[in-house]
Structures are given as C-alpha cells and as structure tokens.
C-alpha positions in Angstrom: 0.2 0.1 0.0 0.9 3.5 -0.4 1.9 5.6 2.8 3.4 8.8 3.9 6.5 8.9 6.3 9.3 10.8 7.1 12.9 10.5 5.9 14.5 12.2 8.6 13.3 15.1 11.2 12.9 18.3 9.2 10.5 20.3 7.1 7.5 19.6 4.7 10.2 18.2 2.4 10.9 15.3 4.4 7.6 13.5 3.7 8.0 11.1 1.2 5.7 8.5 -0.5 6.7 4.7 0.4 5.4 1.3 -0.3 4.8 -0.1 3.0 3.1 -3.5 3.9 -0.8 -3.6 4.8 -1.5 -3.8 8.3 -3.0 -6.6 9.9 -5.6 -6.1 12.9 -5.2 -7.7 16.1 -7.8 -8.8 18.6 -10.3 -6.1 19.1 -8.9 -4.2 15.9 -10.4 -3.5 12.6 -8.7 -2.8 9.1 -9.7 0.5 7.5 -9.5 1.2 3.7 -8.9 4.7 4.4 -10.7 7.3 2.3 -9.5 10.4 3.9 -7.0 11.4 6.7 -6.7 14.8 8.5 -3.8 16.7 9.3 -3.0 17.8 12.9 -0.4 19.7 14.7 0.9 16.5 16.3 1.8 15.4 12.9 4.0 18.6 12.1 5.7 17.6 15.8 6.2 14.3 14.7 7.7 14.9 11.5 10.1 17.4 13.4 11.4 15.0 15.4 10.3 16.7 18.5 7.7 14.0 19.7 8.9 11.0 21.6 5.7 9.2 22.3 5.0 8.5 18.1 6.4 4.8 17.6 4.4 4.5 14.0 6.7 5.1 10.8 3.5 6.2 9.4 2.1 9.7 10.1 -1.6 10.3 10.8 -3.5 9.8 14.1 -7.1 10.2 12.5 -9.0 8.7 9.4 -12.1 7.8 8.0 -12.7 5.0 5.7 -14.6 1.7 5.2 -14.0 -1.4 7.6 -12.4 -4.3 5.7 -11.5 -6.6 8.0 -12.5 -7.3 11.9 -10.4 -8.9 14.2 -11.4 -11.4 17.1 -13.6 -9.6 19.4 -14.5 -6.3 17.0 -17.8 -6.2 16.9 -18.1 -3.7 13.8 -19.3 -5.4 10.6 -17.2 -5.6 7.4 -18.5 -2.5 5.1 -19.4 0.0 7.9 -18.2 3.4 7.1 -16.2 4.6 10.2 -14.2 7.4 11.8 -12.0 7.4 14.7 -8.2 7.9 16.1 -5.7 5.5 15.1 -2.2 5.0 16.8 -0.3 6.4 13.9 -0.5 5.2 10.4 -3.4 7.2 9.6 -1.6 8.9 6.3 -2.1 5.6 4.3 -4.4 3.5 1.9 -5.2 1.4 5.0 -4.9 1.7 8.8 -5.8 -0.1 12.0 -8.1 1.2 14.4 -9.0 0.0 17.8 -12.8 -0.9 17.2 -13.6 0.6 20.7 -12.7 3.7 18.8 -14.6 3.6 15.8 -17.7 5.9 15.4 -20.0 5.2 12.6 -20.2 7.8 10.4 -23.7 10.0 10.1 -25.4 9.2 6.5 -25.1 13.3 5.7 -21.2 13.4 6.1 -18.7 12.7 3.5 -15.5 11.1 4.4 -13.4 14.3 4.0 -15.9 15.8 6.7 -15.9 12.6 8.9 -12.0 12.7 8.7 -12.4 16.3 10.3 -14.4 15.3 13.4 -12.3 12.7 15.6 -9.1 14.6 16.9 -10.7 18.1 17.4 -13.8 17.1 18.6 -12.6 14.4 21.1 -9.7 17.2 22.0 -12.4 19.8 22.6 -15.1 17.5 24.5 -12.7 16.2 26.9 -11.2 19.9 27.7 -14.3 21.4 27.9 -16.2 18.8 29.8 -13.9 16.2 31.4 -10.9 18.5 32.4 -12.9 22.1 32.3 -16.3 21.0 33.9 -18.0 23.8 31.9 -21.7 24.4 33.2 -24.7 25.9 31.6 -24.6 29.8 31.8 -20.7 29.8 32.3 -18.1 32.0 30.3 -15.8 30.2 28.3 -12.6 32.0 26.4 -11.4 29.7 23.5 -8.1 31.0 21.9 -7.3 29.8 18.4 -11.1 30.4 17.6 -10.4 29.7 13.8 -8.3 26.7 14.4 -10.0 22.9 13.8 -10.2 22.3 18.1 -11.3 26.1 18.2 -14.3 25.7 15.8 -15.2 22.4 17.4 -15.0 23.8 21.1 -17.1 26.5 20.1 -19.7 24.5 18.9 -19.6 22.1 21.8 -19.6 24.8 23.9 -22.9 26.4 22.6 -24.9 23.4 21.7 -24.0 20.8 24.8 -22.4 23.1 27.1 -25.1 26.2 26.7 -22.0 28.4 27.7 -21.2 32.0 26.7 -18.2 31.9 24.0 -15.6 34.7 23.7 -13.1 33.8 20.9 -9.7 35.2 19.9 -8.5 34.9 16.2 -5.8 36.7 13.9 -8.3 38.0 11.1 -11.3 39.2 10.7 -12.3 36.5 8.1 -11.7 33.9 10.8 -13.7 35.7 13.6 -16.8 36.2 11.0 -16.6 32.3 10.8 -16.2 31.9 14.5 -19.4 34.0 15.0 -21.0 31.8 12.5 -20.7 28.6 14.5 -22.0 30.0 17.6 -19.5 32.3 19.0 -21.0 35.5 21.1 -17.9 37.8 21.4 -15.1 37.9 19.0 -11.8 39.3 19.7 -8.9 40.2 17.0 -5.9 39.6 19.1 -3.8 41.5 16.6 -5.6 44.4 16.8 -7.1 44.5 20.5 -5.7 43.6 23.9 -8.0 40.5 24.3 -7.7 40.5 28.1 -9.4 44.1 28.0 -12.2 43.3 25.8 -13.0 39.9 27.9 -13.6 42.2 31.1 -15.6 44.7 28.9 -17.7 41.7 27.8 -17.8 40.1 31.1 -18.5 43.6 33.4 -15.2 42.9 35.0 -15.8 39.7 35.9 -13.5 37.5 34.0 -14.2 34.0 32.4 -14.8 30.7 34.0 -12.8 28.5 32.0 -9.8 29.1 29.2 -8.8 26.7 26.6 -5.3 28.0 26.0 -3.4 26.8 22.6 -1.2 29.6 22.9 1.0 29.2 26.1 3.9 31.6 27.3 2.8 34.6 25.4 -0.7 34.9 26.8 0.3 34.1 30.2 -0.3 37.3 31.8 -3.3 38.4 30.0 -4.9 35.2 30.7 -4.4 35.8 34.6 -5.8 38.9 34.4 -9.2 38.1 32.6 -9.9 35.1 34.5 -12.4 34.7 37.3 -11.2 33.8 40.9 -11.8 30.2 41.1 -11.4 29.9 37.3 -10.3 27.0 35.4 -7.5 27.1 32.7 -6.7 24.3 30.5 -3.5 24.4 28.7 -3.4 22.4 25.3 -1.2 24.1 23.4 2.0 25.9 22.9 2.0 27.9 19.8 3.2 31.1 21.8 6.0 29.6 23.6 6.8 27.1 26.4 8.7 29.1 28.5 7.7 31.9 31.0 10.1 34.2 32.8 9.5 35.4 36.5 6.3 33.6 37.4 4.6 34.4 40.5 2.9 31.7 41.7 1.0 33.7 44.4 -0.9 34.9 41.1 -2.3 31.5 40.9 -3.0 31.3 44.2 -4.6 34.6 44.7 -7.3 33.8 42.2 -7.3 30.4 43.3 -7.0 29.2 39.4 -6.9 25.3 38.6 -4.2 25.0 35.8 -4.2 21.8 33.9 -2.2 20.7 31.0 -3.3 17.9 28.8 -2.5 16.2 25.6 -4.7 13.7 23.9 -2.7 11.9 21.3 -0.2 10.1 24.2 -3.3 8.8 26.3 -4.1 5.4 27.1 -6.1 3.3 24.4 -8.5 3.1 27.4 -9.1 6.6 27.8 -9.4 7.5 23.9 -12.2 4.4 23.9 -13.9 6.2 26.9 -14.1 9.8 25.1 -14.8 8.3 22.3 -17.9 6.6 23.5 -19.3 9.6 25.4 -18.5 12.1 22.5 -20.3 9.7 20.1 -23.4 9.3 22.4 -23.6 12.9 22.9 -23.0 14.5 19.3 -23.8 11.8 16.6 -27.6 12.9 16.4 -26.5 16.6 16.4 -24.0 15.9 13.6 -27.1 14.1 11.8 -29.1 17.0 12.0 -26.5 19.4 11.2 -26.4 21.3 14.5 -22.8 20.2 14.8 -21.0 20.4 11.7 -17.3 19.4 10.8 -15.4 22.4 9.4 -13.2 21.4 6.4 -10.7 24.3 5.4 -9.0 22.5 2.2 -8.8 19.0 0.8 -5.4 18.0 -0.8 -4.8 14.5 -2.6 -2.4 12.1 -0.5 0.7 13.3 -2.9 0.5 16.6 -1.9 1.1 16.3 1.5 4.0 18.5 1.7 1.6 21.3 0.8 -0.9 20.3 3.4 1.6 20.5 5.9 2.9 24.3 4.6 -0.7 25.3 4.6 -1.2 24.4 8.6 2.4 25.8 9.4 1.1 29.0 7.6 -1.8 29.3 10.1 -4.2 30.4 7.4 -6.4 27.5 7.8 -10.2 28.0 9.4 -11.0 24.3 10.3 -9.4 21.1 9.1 -7.0 20.3 6.4 -7.6 16.9 5.1 -5.9 14.3 2.9 -8.1 12.5 0.3 -6.6 8.9 0.3 -8.8 7.0 -2.5 
C-alpha cells in the first residue's frame, strides 16, 4: 500500500510516499480502507522529530473509511463506514484502529467531513467537559477560534454546554466564521488587547474557563481576565513553552486551577472512553447539522507536503484533509 513516512526529522520536504505492508488487525482491532485522513499539529511535531511518543513510521492519527476486516472480538461489521483515532498510520491506504474507537459515520457526512471530526471534537470535548467542567450559563474563553479544535470547541460549548463563548483569532475572516458557528464575542488579538475586551464583555468579572492553545505569550493576559476560582486548560504552546519570572502567588490569589493536557499520548482506554461519550452526545447533532465538521482544504495524498505547509502558515479555518482514495 501507499503511505507517507518521514525521511529524517525536518520540514515538509522530508515527507515521502513509500510502499508499505498492509497492516493486519489484531484482536479487538479493525482494518480500515482509508478514504480520508486529517492533518494535525501533532503530525507536524512528529515530523520535526520533537515527539517522543509516536512509534508508528507512518504519520496520521485520525481517519475516515470503510471497515475491510475485523479482528477477533471486534463487533463492527465489514463494510461499515467509520471514523476515529488511530495510533499512527493514518496517512496511508489502509490503517488499523481499535474497534472501541470507531464511530459510525452519519449518513449526511462525506468521508472528508468525517475525517475532520475525531481529533478536534474529542480534544475539545474532553477539554471542555472532562477537564474544564464547563457548566450551563458559564463563560468560556477559547483561543485560536479559527483552528480545528477552536471551531469544534465553540460548537460544543454552545450546543452541549449552553455556555457563553468568547473567542480570539487573528483575522476578521476567522472571527466572522467563529461567529457563524456560535461564538458570542469575537476578538481580533492582532488589533485588540484581548484581556481588556474580555473584561469589558463580562462586566469586569472575567471568564470561568480558558481553553489555551497559546501558552507563554498569553500568560499575563490570561491571568488578568480569568475569574477567581476559574479553570484554565493548557492544550497548546503556539506562543512558547517557557515563561520568565512566574509569580505563583498570582495563581494562588485567584485560586486558579491550571491543567495541562494532550490527547494523542493518552492510553487506549482513555481514548475509548471519551470516544464512547462523544459519540453518544453528538452523533444525532451531526446528523441534523446542529454540529458540523469544518473543512478548510482537501489535498490529495501526494500533496502532503503542501498540506503541512498550509497548516504551518496558520491560514486555515478548520481542518486540513488528505484525500487518500
């Protein structure tokens, strides 16, 4: 089968199409004939050689396709269209997936749309509800609102969380889109001080929850616009990982709960549990278009280098998809 591997750690030019043996499903796994795979930040980090938890030589952590073979104990029928997380190997014509992580694709979605769901909606769901404990009527600040996780989080916070949503993005085009999927207050971080705008929007109370993809460069502003007893979940470090002269008393004074998380290196059991809950809460909403996957651009598999460049340019609104078939 055709698959994408990395020659050596580095830039997009290190991605190459190779011939690879078709994987064989083990007990509890299914073999997927991949129709579409999605590009994620974790793929960029792995390609650069900065990730120590990916062992599969083929990139890609989420796919959509058709079950071609089921291992012993896998209860999904051959021929079923499914989407879900894989332990690497997604950028290929075939991939294996633990059956517990396979979600049946709603009939109204294409394979490209389905591939845009698993990683971002699972990340957004566990961040908002399992870790962030978002409750109805609360206010959440979602940074990088135009990203894949950002657009998913906005929708989930409104449709399931019944929350007030404030979001940041770097262009008016992205902010207009955020508004179209449910954001209540949209802030252009390049033109406005987001912490001041947040305080204005909340009558100087601040937000109950922050979903932070940025990290170091937003540290002070996040501190200034989070409520006392607020929850702050760190899920990215696009703005840097190291902060100088941190005063821990700032966290203590506001009784802030700061939690860091990553989804990809979590256990199979954790991913299966959050997949099960997400599916039970959202599949009907996807079926009736109250939730929708956001696809920015679809590249054929042999243009994977351009797909990675597109993500690194930070111009996408929603997901970047590889069409595999």
